[in-house]
Structure formats: structure tokens, C-alpha cells
DOVEX-916878 format. One line per 8 residues: their letters; for each residue x, y, z of C-alpha. Coordinates in Angstrom, 2 decimals, always signed. Layout:
! residues N
A	X,Y,Z | ...
***
This chain:
! residues 563
MRGNISRR	+127.67,-55.98,-111.05 | +130.21,-58.19,-109.42 | +129.75,-59.91,-106.13 | +126.00,-59.84,-105.60 | +125.76,-63.59,-105.27 | +127.80,-63.40,-102.10 | +126.33,-60.11,-100.99 | +123.05,-61.02,-99.36
SLIKGGAI	+122.28,-64.34,-100.65 | +124.48,-67.25,-99.83 | +122.55,-67.73,-96.63 | +120.06,-70.52,-96.50 | +116.65,-69.18,-95.75 | +116.99,-65.87,-97.56 | +116.50,-62.54,-95.94 | +114.49,-63.55,-92.92
AAAGAAIA	+116.46,-66.35,-91.35 | +115.40,-65.80,-87.79 | +111.82,-64.64,-87.66 | +110.72,-65.05,-84.11 | +108.02,-64.14,-81.67 | +107.03,-60.65,-80.67 | +108.94,-58.12,-78.72 | +107.42,-56.62,-75.59
GIAGCAPT	+104.01,-55.02,-75.28 | +103.10,-51.99,-73.27 | +100.45,-49.41,-72.52 | +100.55,-45.73,-71.88 | +98.71,-43.02,-70.06 | +98.09,-39.33,-69.62 | +98.91,-37.62,-66.33 | +96.17,-36.90,-63.82
TKESASQT	+97.97,-36.45,-60.49 | +101.44,-35.42,-59.40 | +102.74,-38.73,-60.68 | +100.14,-41.28,-61.65 | +99.09,-43.83,-64.16 | +96.55,-42.95,-66.80 | +92.89,-42.52,-66.03 | +92.01,-42.11,-69.69
NSSELPPD	+88.46,-43.22,-70.33 | +87.85,-45.32,-73.42 | +85.45,-42.64,-74.67 | +88.28,-40.10,-74.50 | +90.79,-41.93,-76.66 | +93.13,-39.88,-78.86 | +92.17,-39.70,-82.56 | +94.79,-42.30,-83.54
LRNADFEY	+93.30,-45.01,-81.31 | +90.10,-47.06,-81.29 | +88.48,-49.10,-78.54 | +89.00,-52.25,-80.62 | +92.78,-51.74,-80.56 | +92.83,-52.70,-76.91 | +91.24,-56.08,-77.56 | +94.58,-57.25,-78.96
SVVELDPI	+96.93,-55.31,-76.69 | +98.25,-55.70,-73.15 | +97.45,-52.05,-72.51 | +95.46,-51.39,-69.35 | +93.59,-48.09,-69.23 | +92.29,-48.32,-65.68 | +94.72,-46.57,-63.33 | +97.09,-48.79,-61.37
SEFDTEET	+98.02,-47.54,-57.90 | +99.05,-50.61,-55.92 | +102.37,-52.31,-56.63 | +103.99,-55.46,-55.37 | +107.40,-53.89,-56.00 | +108.72,-50.40,-56.75 | +112.26,-49.85,-57.99 | +114.24,-46.98,-59.46
YDIVVVGA	+116.67,-47.04,-62.40 | +118.29,-44.50,-64.67 | +116.84,-46.13,-67.79 | +113.83,-48.38,-68.30 | +113.60,-50.24,-71.61 | +110.39,-51.80,-72.88 | +111.09,-54.76,-75.14 | +114.10,-57.06,-75.48
GCAGVPAV	+114.71,-57.34,-79.21 | +117.05,-55.78,-81.76 | +116.50,-52.30,-80.30 | +115.86,-53.11,-76.65 | +118.89,-55.32,-76.05 | +121.41,-52.81,-77.50 | +119.69,-50.13,-75.39 | +120.15,-52.18,-72.20
LTAVEEGA	+123.75,-53.09,-72.96 | +124.60,-49.50,-73.83 | +123.14,-48.31,-70.54 | +125.30,-50.63,-68.41 | +128.40,-49.80,-70.45 | +127.70,-46.11,-69.85 | +127.56,-46.76,-66.12 | +123.79,-46.41,-65.75
SVACLQKE	+121.34,-48.59,-63.91 | +118.83,-50.20,-66.26 | +115.86,-52.55,-66.26 | +113.97,-54.10,-69.16 | +110.34,-55.23,-69.26 | +109.88,-58.04,-71.76 | +106.55,-59.54,-72.78 | +108.02,-62.88,-73.83
ATVSANGN	+109.79,-65.50,-71.76 | +113.08,-64.71,-73.47 | +114.74,-62.24,-75.82 | +112.83,-62.04,-79.10 | +114.74,-60.76,-82.13 | +114.34,-61.06,-85.89 | +116.36,-60.89,-89.09 | +120.04,-61.35,-89.75
GCSFVVKA	+121.54,-58.53,-91.85 | +122.92,-55.09,-90.99 | +124.82,-52.38,-92.80 | +126.47,-49.00,-92.36 | +128.13,-46.26,-94.37 | +131.85,-45.58,-93.96 | +131.89,-41.80,-94.24 | +135.69,-41.48,-94.41
ASNAAGIM	+135.73,-43.60,-97.60 | +132.71,-41.80,-99.08 | +132.10,-38.24,-100.20 | +129.17,-35.92,-99.56 | +127.91,-36.06,-103.14 | +127.91,-39.83,-103.17 | +126.09,-40.13,-99.85 | +123.43,-37.61,-100.83
RWRSDWAK	+122.88,-39.12,-104.27 | +122.60,-42.57,-102.67 | +120.10,-41.27,-100.14 | +118.12,-39.65,-102.96 | +118.15,-42.87,-104.99 | +116.53,-44.71,-102.12 | +114.07,-41.88,-101.57 | +113.08,-41.99,-105.24
LNDWRINP	+112.52,-45.73,-105.01 | +110.06,-45.00,-102.20 | +108.24,-42.19,-104.04 | +110.28,-39.68,-102.00 | +108.52,-40.79,-98.81 | +111.52,-41.67,-96.68 | +112.07,-39.55,-93.58 | +115.35,-37.74,-94.38
ALFQYYID	+116.16,-37.03,-90.74 | +115.88,-40.69,-89.75 | +117.79,-41.84,-92.84 | +120.52,-39.37,-91.96 | +120.52,-40.68,-88.37 | +121.36,-44.10,-89.82 | +124.18,-42.61,-91.93 | +125.58,-40.63,-89.00
FAEEAVPW	+125.39,-43.17,-86.17 | +125.17,-46.70,-87.60 | +128.85,-46.33,-88.52 | +129.58,-46.61,-84.80 | +126.59,-48.61,-83.56 | +126.78,-51.53,-85.99 | +130.51,-52.18,-85.45 | +129.79,-51.95,-81.71
VIERGIEE	+127.14,-54.67,-82.02 | +129.48,-56.77,-84.17 | +132.36,-56.35,-81.70 | +130.27,-57.26,-78.69 | +128.85,-60.26,-80.50 | +132.29,-61.55,-81.45 | +133.41,-61.14,-77.85 | +130.48,-63.39,-76.88
GITPIEFL	+131.32,-65.98,-79.53 | +128.76,-64.81,-82.12 | +130.60,-63.88,-85.33 | +128.80,-62.81,-88.52 | +128.94,-65.39,-91.27 | +129.47,-62.81,-94.01 | +131.27,-59.46,-94.29 | +130.91,-57.62,-97.60
TDSSVRYD	+131.37,-54.18,-99.14 | +129.81,-54.72,-102.56 | +126.72,-52.65,-101.80 | +129.03,-49.67,-102.31 | +128.45,-47.37,-105.27 | +130.82,-45.28,-107.42 | +128.65,-42.88,-109.39 | +129.52,-41.58,-112.84
DGGIVAVC	+129.81,-38.03,-111.47 | +132.52,-38.97,-108.95 | +130.22,-39.54,-106.02 | +131.21,-42.46,-103.77 | +129.29,-44.18,-101.00 | +131.16,-46.90,-99.12 | +128.80,-49.46,-97.60 | +129.56,-52.41,-95.33
DATQESNQ	+127.14,-55.34,-94.95 | +127.37,-58.01,-92.26 | +125.12,-61.03,-91.93 | +124.54,-62.96,-88.75 | +123.47,-66.57,-88.63 | +120.60,-65.28,-86.49 | +119.88,-62.02,-84.70 | +118.04,-64.08,-82.12
DLMVALAK	+121.24,-65.84,-81.07 | +123.13,-62.55,-81.15 | +120.64,-60.68,-78.97 | +120.38,-63.55,-76.48 | +124.16,-63.42,-76.08 | +124.20,-59.63,-75.67 | +121.37,-59.75,-73.14 | +123.32,-62.26,-71.05
RAEAQGAT	+126.34,-59.98,-71.29 | +124.25,-57.05,-70.05 | +122.86,-59.10,-67.16 | +126.38,-60.10,-66.15 | +127.20,-56.38,-65.98 | +124.25,-55.54,-63.76 | +121.21,-55.09,-66.02 | +117.86,-56.42,-64.82
FYYETPCV	+115.47,-58.20,-67.19 | +111.87,-58.89,-66.23 | +110.72,-61.64,-68.58 | +107.06,-62.53,-69.03 | +106.37,-59.08,-67.60 | +104.86,-56.76,-70.21 | +104.73,-53.07,-69.52 | +101.05,-52.22,-69.16
QLVQSDDG	+101.20,-48.51,-68.36 | +103.57,-45.59,-68.32 | +103.79,-43.06,-65.52 | +103.88,-39.32,-66.22 | +104.20,-36.26,-64.04 | +102.00,-33.18,-64.29 | +104.24,-31.56,-66.90 | +103.99,-34.65,-69.15
TVTGAIGK	+107.43,-36.03,-68.38 | +107.49,-39.83,-68.55 | +108.92,-40.92,-65.21 | +108.47,-44.66,-65.24 | +106.78,-47.82,-66.47 | +104.48,-50.37,-64.86 | +104.94,-54.05,-65.59 | +102.58,-56.94,-64.96
TSDGKYIK	+104.10,-60.26,-63.96 | +102.86,-63.64,-65.12 | +101.04,-64.09,-61.80 | +99.19,-60.79,-62.16 | +101.27,-58.61,-59.84 | +102.25,-55.07,-60.77 | +105.77,-53.68,-60.50 | +106.58,-50.01,-60.85
LNANKGVI	+109.93,-49.09,-62.37 | +110.85,-45.43,-61.95 | +113.15,-43.98,-64.62 | +115.38,-41.08,-63.65 | +116.64,-40.42,-67.19 | +114.20,-41.92,-69.63 | +112.01,-44.74,-70.89 | +112.88,-46.35,-74.22
LAAGDYMN	+110.02,-47.99,-76.14 | +111.20,-50.91,-78.26 | +108.08,-53.03,-78.47 | +107.75,-54.12,-82.09 | +105.11,-53.42,-84.73 | +101.33,-53.93,-84.87 | +100.89,-56.72,-87.42 | +98.96,-58.92,-84.96
NDSMVDRN	+96.56,-56.18,-83.88 | +93.76,-56.77,-86.37 | +92.04,-53.53,-85.47 | +95.12,-51.44,-86.24 | +95.92,-53.41,-89.39 | +92.37,-53.05,-90.67 | +92.51,-49.29,-90.18 | +96.07,-48.57,-91.29
MHDAKMYP	+96.93,-51.34,-93.76 | +93.77,-53.07,-94.84 | +95.23,-54.52,-98.03 | +97.82,-56.48,-96.02 | +95.27,-58.66,-94.27 | +95.41,-61.43,-96.87 | +99.13,-62.14,-96.35 | +100.42,-64.52,-93.71
KVLVNHTG	+102.16,-62.74,-90.86 | +105.62,-63.97,-90.00 | +105.60,-62.86,-86.35 | +103.27,-63.30,-83.39 | +102.35,-61.07,-80.42 | +103.24,-57.88,-82.27 | +100.09,-56.11,-81.13 | +100.99,-52.43,-81.35
DGHILGIL	+101.45,-52.03,-77.61 | +104.29,-49.54,-77.99 | +102.30,-47.49,-80.47 | +99.37,-47.35,-78.06 | +101.69,-46.35,-75.23 | +103.29,-43.55,-77.18 | +99.96,-42.16,-78.36 | +98.40,-42.24,-74.89
AGGRMAPL	+101.45,-40.41,-73.57 | +100.77,-37.58,-76.00 | +102.41,-38.82,-79.20 | +100.87,-39.49,-82.57 | +100.91,-42.20,-85.20 | +103.05,-41.90,-88.31 | +100.91,-40.72,-91.23 | +99.82,-43.21,-93.86
GHARQIHT	+101.09,-45.04,-95.81 | +102.85,-47.47,-93.62 | +105.57,-49.44,-95.35 | +105.45,-53.19,-94.96 | +108.33,-55.61,-95.25 | +107.52,-58.47,-97.61 | +109.72,-61.55,-97.65 | +109.56,-64.95,-99.22
NYIGPFMF	+111.07,-68.26,-98.21 | +113.28,-68.29,-101.33 | +116.59,-69.77,-100.37 | +119.67,-67.68,-100.83 | +120.42,-66.29,-104.28 | +117.18,-67.53,-105.81 | +115.45,-64.34,-104.68 | +117.36,-62.47,-107.39
FPFLALSA	+116.26,-64.50,-110.45 | +113.11,-63.63,-112.48 | +111.89,-67.23,-112.61 | +108.61,-68.17,-114.26 | +105.95,-67.55,-111.60 | +102.80,-69.62,-111.28 | +99.97,-69.19,-108.81 | +98.66,-71.94,-106.55
EGKRFCNE	+96.23,-72.73,-109.38 | +99.09,-73.19,-111.84 | +98.46,-69.91,-113.67 | +101.08,-67.35,-114.60 | +100.20,-64.21,-112.66 | +102.85,-61.47,-112.96 | +105.76,-59.89,-114.73 | +108.50,-61.99,-113.19
TVGMSSLN	+110.98,-59.12,-112.93 | +109.04,-57.73,-109.96 | +111.29,-57.77,-106.89 | +110.75,-60.12,-103.98 | +109.82,-57.27,-101.64 | +106.99,-56.19,-103.97 | +105.63,-59.57,-105.02 | +102.62,-59.07,-102.77
IPMSYTTR	+101.29,-56.35,-105.07 | +100.57,-58.48,-108.18 | +99.55,-61.37,-105.95 | +96.87,-59.24,-104.30 | +94.95,-59.15,-107.59 | +95.26,-62.81,-108.51 | +95.74,-64.92,-105.39 | +92.83,-66.29,-103.39
PEDAGKHF	+92.95,-65.33,-99.71 | +92.90,-68.99,-98.71 | +96.16,-69.54,-100.62 | +97.84,-66.94,-98.39 | +100.83,-66.07,-100.53 | +101.55,-69.54,-101.91 | +103.02,-69.69,-105.41 | +105.65,-71.50,-107.51
RLFDSKKE	+108.86,-70.34,-109.23 | +110.20,-72.58,-112.02 | +113.53,-72.90,-113.83 | +115.42,-75.50,-115.80 | +119.00,-76.77,-116.06 | +120.48,-74.41,-118.63 | +123.88,-73.18,-117.61 | +124.39,-70.64,-120.38
NYYPNGLG	+122.36,-67.88,-122.04 | +120.41,-67.24,-118.88 | +118.82,-64.08,-117.50 | +120.86,-60.90,-117.58 | +121.53,-60.36,-113.91 | +124.15,-59.36,-111.38 | +124.78,-62.82,-109.99 | +127.11,-63.97,-112.69
VSPATLVG	+125.84,-67.56,-112.54 | +122.84,-69.52,-113.70 | +120.59,-71.07,-111.07 | +121.40,-74.52,-112.45 | +124.93,-74.19,-111.07 | +123.50,-73.82,-107.56 | +121.45,-77.00,-107.44 | +122.02,-80.71,-107.70
EGSAWMDP	+122.84,-83.58,-105.41 | +124.64,-82.40,-102.30 | +123.87,-78.74,-102.92 | +123.11,-76.60,-99.88 | +120.14,-75.21,-101.80 | +118.36,-78.53,-102.30 | +116.00,-78.19,-99.35 | +113.22,-80.67,-100.17
SILVSGNT	+110.68,-78.64,-98.25 | +111.25,-75.68,-100.56 | +112.90,-76.82,-103.80 | +111.86,-79.90,-105.78 | +112.86,-81.29,-109.17 | +111.48,-83.44,-111.97 | +112.89,-85.08,-115.06 | +109.85,-84.02,-117.07
LEELCENA	+107.60,-80.99,-116.75 | +104.70,-83.23,-115.77 | +106.78,-84.85,-113.06 | +107.87,-81.43,-111.82 | +104.26,-80.28,-111.51 | +103.31,-83.45,-109.68 | +106.24,-83.25,-107.27 | +105.65,-79.58,-106.53
GIPVSDGM	+101.88,-79.83,-106.12 | +101.09,-77.69,-109.15 | +97.79,-78.62,-110.82 | +99.25,-80.56,-113.73 | +96.85,-79.59,-116.51 | +96.87,-75.87,-115.77 | +100.57,-75.87,-114.95 | +101.48,-77.56,-118.22
ESIKRYNE	+99.31,-75.15,-120.20 | +100.96,-72.16,-118.49 | +104.46,-73.49,-119.16 | +103.55,-74.15,-122.81 | +102.28,-70.60,-123.23 | +105.36,-69.18,-121.49 | +107.66,-71.16,-123.79 | +105.79,-69.71,-126.78
MCAQGRDD	+106.54,-66.20,-125.49 | +110.19,-67.20,-125.08 | +110.34,-68.52,-128.65 | +109.02,-65.28,-130.14 | +111.28,-63.17,-127.93 | +108.57,-60.90,-126.49 | +105.96,-61.29,-123.82 | +102.42,-60.61,-125.03
DFGVPGDY	+100.94,-61.50,-121.64 | +102.93,-59.67,-118.96 | +105.54,-57.55,-120.71 | +108.74,-59.20,-119.49 | +111.67,-57.94,-121.59 | +112.68,-60.45,-124.22 | +116.15,-61.10,-122.86 | +114.60,-62.12,-119.52
LVAMDTPP	+112.44,-64.78,-121.15 | +114.12,-68.16,-120.70 | +112.26,-71.24,-121.89 | +111.65,-74.29,-119.72 | +113.24,-76.81,-122.08 | +116.31,-78.38,-120.45 | +115.77,-81.16,-117.91 | +115.92,-81.74,-115.05
YYCIKGDV	+113.45,-79.03,-114.06 | +113.20,-77.26,-110.72 | +110.48,-75.56,-108.70 | +110.73,-73.36,-105.63 | +107.58,-73.72,-103.56 | +107.25,-70.11,-102.55 | +105.48,-68.33,-99.73 | +104.98,-64.59,-99.41
GMSGINAG	+104.57,-63.19,-95.94 | +104.64,-59.89,-94.08 | +107.60,-59.70,-91.72 | +107.23,-56.16,-90.46 | +105.23,-52.93,-90.57 | +107.65,-50.02,-90.57 | +105.63,-47.25,-89.01 | +105.32,-46.18,-85.42
VMVDDRYR	+104.84,-43.17,-83.24 | +106.43,-40.05,-84.65 | +109.87,-39.12,-83.35 | +112.27,-36.25,-83.84 | +115.86,-36.47,-85.07 | +116.95,-37.97,-81.74 | +114.14,-40.54,-81.65 | +112.29,-38.67,-78.91
VIDENDNP	+108.53,-39.26,-79.15 | +106.91,-36.01,-80.30 | +103.43,-34.58,-79.79 | +101.05,-33.05,-82.32 | +103.10,-29.82,-82.27 | +106.38,-31.68,-82.88 | +107.53,-31.08,-79.32 | +109.38,-33.97,-77.66
IPGLYAAG	+107.65,-35.65,-74.73 | +110.23,-35.41,-71.92 | +111.66,-38.72,-70.85 | +110.15,-40.78,-73.67 | +112.03,-42.28,-76.60 | +111.01,-44.85,-79.22 | +113.41,-47.13,-81.04 | +113.10,-49.97,-83.48
IQAGNPCG	+110.38,-50.74,-85.95 | +107.77,-48.89,-83.87 | +109.64,-45.59,-84.15 | +108.74,-43.02,-86.75 | +108.53,-43.53,-90.48 | +112.02,-44.03,-91.93 | +110.39,-45.50,-95.05 | +106.96,-44.42,-96.26
GINWNMPG	+106.60,-46.28,-99.53 | +103.97,-48.97,-100.03 | +106.57,-51.66,-99.43 | +109.91,-51.48,-97.68 | +112.52,-50.66,-100.32 | +115.58,-49.54,-98.41 | +119.31,-50.34,-98.35 | +120.10,-53.92,-97.48
GFSNSHIF	+120.57,-54.19,-93.75 | +118.99,-50.79,-93.08 | +116.08,-52.23,-91.11 | +118.18,-53.93,-88.46 | +120.80,-51.21,-88.49 | +118.48,-48.31,-87.77 | +116.94,-50.47,-85.02 | +120.34,-51.29,-83.45
TAGRYTVI	+121.39,-47.67,-83.78 | +118.32,-46.05,-82.29 | +118.36,-48.55,-79.42 | +121.92,-47.58,-78.58 | +121.78,-43.84,-79.20 | +118.46,-43.11,-77.51 | +120.09,-44.29,-74.28 | +123.20,-42.20,-74.86
HALTGDTA	+121.04,-39.14,-75.51 | +118.81,-39.81,-72.49 | +121.86,-40.07,-70.23 | +123.97,-37.23,-71.61 | +121.84,-35.04,-73.86 | +124.48,-35.74,-76.51 | +125.42,-38.46,-79.01 | +128.91,-39.43,-77.88
PSNPSGFD	+129.36,-42.90,-76.33 | +132.02,-43.10,-73.66 | +133.71,-46.10,-75.30 | +132.98,-45.82,-79.01 | +133.45,-48.45,-81.67 | +133.67,-47.77,-85.40 | +134.80,-49.05,-88.76 | +138.45,-49.14,-87.73
KVKKYFAG	+137.58,-51.71,-85.06 | +136.10,-54.15,-87.57 | +137.62,-53.20,-90.93 | +139.81,-56.31,-91.06 | +136.68,-58.45,-91.36 | +135.38,-56.50,-94.36 | +138.65,-56.40,-96.31 | +139.05,-58.68,-99.30
PDGSYMWD	+141.88,-61.22,-99.58 | +144.17,-58.47,-100.87 | +143.11,-56.03,-98.15 | +140.94,-53.94,-100.46 | +137.30,-52.92,-100.37 | +134.81,-52.83,-103.19 | +134.52,-49.05,-103.10 | +138.15,-48.91,-104.27
DPSCASAI	+137.53,-51.36,-107.13 | +136.88,-50.02,-110.67 | +134.20,-52.70,-111.04 | +132.25,-51.29,-108.10 | +128.54,-50.83,-108.78 | +127.54,-47.57,-110.48 | +123.97,-47.63,-109.15 | +122.10,-49.05,-106.17
VTW	+121.02,-52.69,-106.33 | +117.48,-53.54,-105.26 | +115.95,-56.87,-104.39
***
């Protein structure tokens, strides 16, 4: 397929350019008085929680009744990241008063890509087949309601984020439409992808914009309890300042939880995703606080399995090539056609825990007869003196294979033996060891030689408290808890596969979208922003030099592309 080299990849640092610190943490509670904080005893925890969970969390179970400050807003947002900041900015644009409790000293956002479907350029058959293709890739475990929410509302929310960013001087570095698909049965799905230099920079700019319009941010003030009335309605949130004082923020319309995942809560990881413990975690302070809050308020955890996002430090387009893969010991360990987002699976059987995802990917300088792939170029054309991809901390070279091993830190004897054996498989045109198709076997025989010093890490756990089709937190009977929404990575189960295999940009987009639309729904009971954006507002950025889009091109992809 044409265009994939530009589509996600010509961004140094790969798919996780701006991994940062955690979003906010919070705690929740069950009602005991007319309007009070929780008095839940640790022996009375809901089934989805354990006492050990609280060792890692900012949650406070003991009731809080004395406050240094009490204020009232229409909306209270917990967490200032890729969901929380759009929620705050949406609230002020809709004319509402809003405050945000943020655990960190600043905004804390991750990632850089986003996408949306242009429904007017698509047809129903194409959209549904596309959705089904992604569901199949995840063993049919995607949540169709939440996927459809992305299709329905990201078309407005993502252009809105892009527009507001541009107005603040933050313009995406890439606008593409080559994730679109024209199926052989006439189905069409038109997809736009935009890539920021950094979502951190973008969200900082949007938070400042919101503050200038009247929003209040409480930094270094995690939310430590929710407040509920007798009927279970969430009516506010309690924050704890850095000097230990409590502030009570009443919420007339709703509380939006946007507090990140639970990767740094060892108790929750051990219970819900034990096999992920051996991988380095990209983020810090993601301690499941929002999950704990939602559960204590009457919600429930998404059922297992919980999809994890796996990323590597491969730079740019290199994530798409099936390079020879060697372990930290210099041993070949997998079928190299496994995608980046699933590389943790074969590594879990062969990599020592102390190596924590470290491995090597090798290629040579051939410029022809390379892997069949959608990039249209060989990796050798992307490297060399002056190349943007020659980051010495990640990619090294050698004029001989021995020199390459030495420069990369590969045990020379074992590395050389593995390369020799791999070249033998290439010469015979079939892989007796790992089953790589013959046309993907490319010998290491043309100097200079290159090695990507790879790391595999977990950048997100995509499972939270269960929500309905408006991202309202729901109880064990699927009833929404009044006044309580969840947005972002801690909301629901949009993807339920072992690993996150979803459309490019989906992760950030469903987070942006839920952050924005939970506020709109809390304020109006509907899903219509007062000043909507949309594709028409940003279409000029996505158009090719001739004004066209890939979905109109006969060479458009005929199937989804995974990475």
C-alpha cells in the first residue's frame, strides 16, 4: 500500500514520543449521610478492590469532614491529561464553571497521534466492515458501543482539538488520510490521521487557554474522595493540597474522572495483568486512583482481559520492518513478522526479567530485493551520515558483523552464531527455526551493518471502570451512577484483546472525545456542542497537493494496516 512510510512513521521516537508522568489520582466513597464522604471500612471493600490496592493509591477511606476551602462549580474534572484538559476547555467554552484537580505539578499528557472517520466520505458498509476487522483482530473483544462513540463523535472532537491547538500555536506535524480503506465490495471508510510533536505541549497550551477563559486548576492537589448524596448521586470531589489541607469542590452538573491507568499499582497489576510485570513501565504515578474511585462510588471494573499498549523505542518507520531479532543474549527469539505491539508475547518466553524488554534488531545496506512491505523503501535508504534516523543512542553501525555486535553490545560469539544460522535460513529460502515466510528472509551480507538497540515497554493499560454509551460510570446492574462520568484510558473497555490492536490514533482520539463529550452530556443531557468543529474546519490540512484525499485514490488500501 502506498503512503505508509509517511503515515505514522516519519516521526523520530516512534509511536510514543511524549510519554510523561501520571495523570491525577483520586479516591471514592459510598454515601452514609445526606451528603458525606465515604466511611467504607477496609473490611467492607467491593469485590473488585483489595486492601493492598490502597498502598499505592492516594485514596483515603477515612471520612473527611473538615475543609480549608469549599467551592461550587458546574463541572469538576479529576486529572489534567488528554481527557481532562479537553473536558475543562469544553466546559468553559460551553459557558460552565469548572475546576480541575491534578495530582502532578503540571499537565501530564502522553502520546502524539489521533484519528477520526469522515462519515460523509464513507459509507455504512465500509464503516461496519472496518469496525469488524478491528474487532476480529482483537478476538471480537472490542466494546462496540465505545468504538461507535469514537466513530460518531471523534469526527467533531479531534478537529476541535486540532483547531484549538493551532490557535495556540501548536500545529500537528503530519496530516494524512492513507489509513483509509476501499474494500473490494464497495465499502469505503475515510480516515484522517494527525500527529502532534507532543501531546504534552498541546495539552499544556490548551490548559492555559482554559485558564485564561476562567477555568481553575488545582495542581499538586489530588482528589482523595468523592462526595455522594443519599440517592448515590456524585455531588463533588475532595482534593488534598501539597501542605495537607482538604478542599471540597461541589459539582452541580457532574464529576469527570480522567485519572489515568493502574500500571504503577503493583497490587492491581498483579491481580489483573500478572504477565505484564516483567516489562518496564513507561509512565509513573498511574496508580489506579480513578478506578478505585469509580468502584467505591458503586461502579465496577472492566472484566478481564485488560488490553495493554506495548511500544518500543524504534525510531520512525523502522517499526514496520521484520528485521532479524536477537535477545540480550544474542539469540534469535521470535518470528520477526510479529508486530511491534505484540512483541512482548514472544519475549515473555525467552527474555530474562532482568533484561526488561531489551533486544536487538539487525539489518544491512541492501537497497533492493528487500522485505515485501508497504513502505516502498528499504531501510538502508533511511540511514547514513546526516540522516535523522541515526540516533547513536538507538541505532549503531559496523563495517563488519563482529564490529556491529561489539558496537551494539551484543555478545559477539552468540550474536555471530545467530547471524550465521539466520543467513543459512535465508540461503535455503525457508525458516526451519521460527517459520518466517521465505520472501521475508533477508540475509545480513551487505556492509555496513546496522542495529537498533530496542526496548519494549508498557505504555498503557486500556481497561477501567465500566461505562455506558455516554461514558457514565455504571453499577453492577448497568445503571448509570448519577453525576459521575469516566473518560480516558480509565474508562470502560474499548479494546479487550491481550494487546492493544486498534486503529492508529484511536487511543488518543477516544480519550479526547470522551473528555469533551462527557462534559457536553453532563451539562445538556445531549451530545451537541454549542460551537462545533468538524472535518470541514480542518480539511485543507489533510488534502494532498492536488486537493485530493486517499479515499478517492484508486491505490487506496483495500484492507486495514496493522503495526
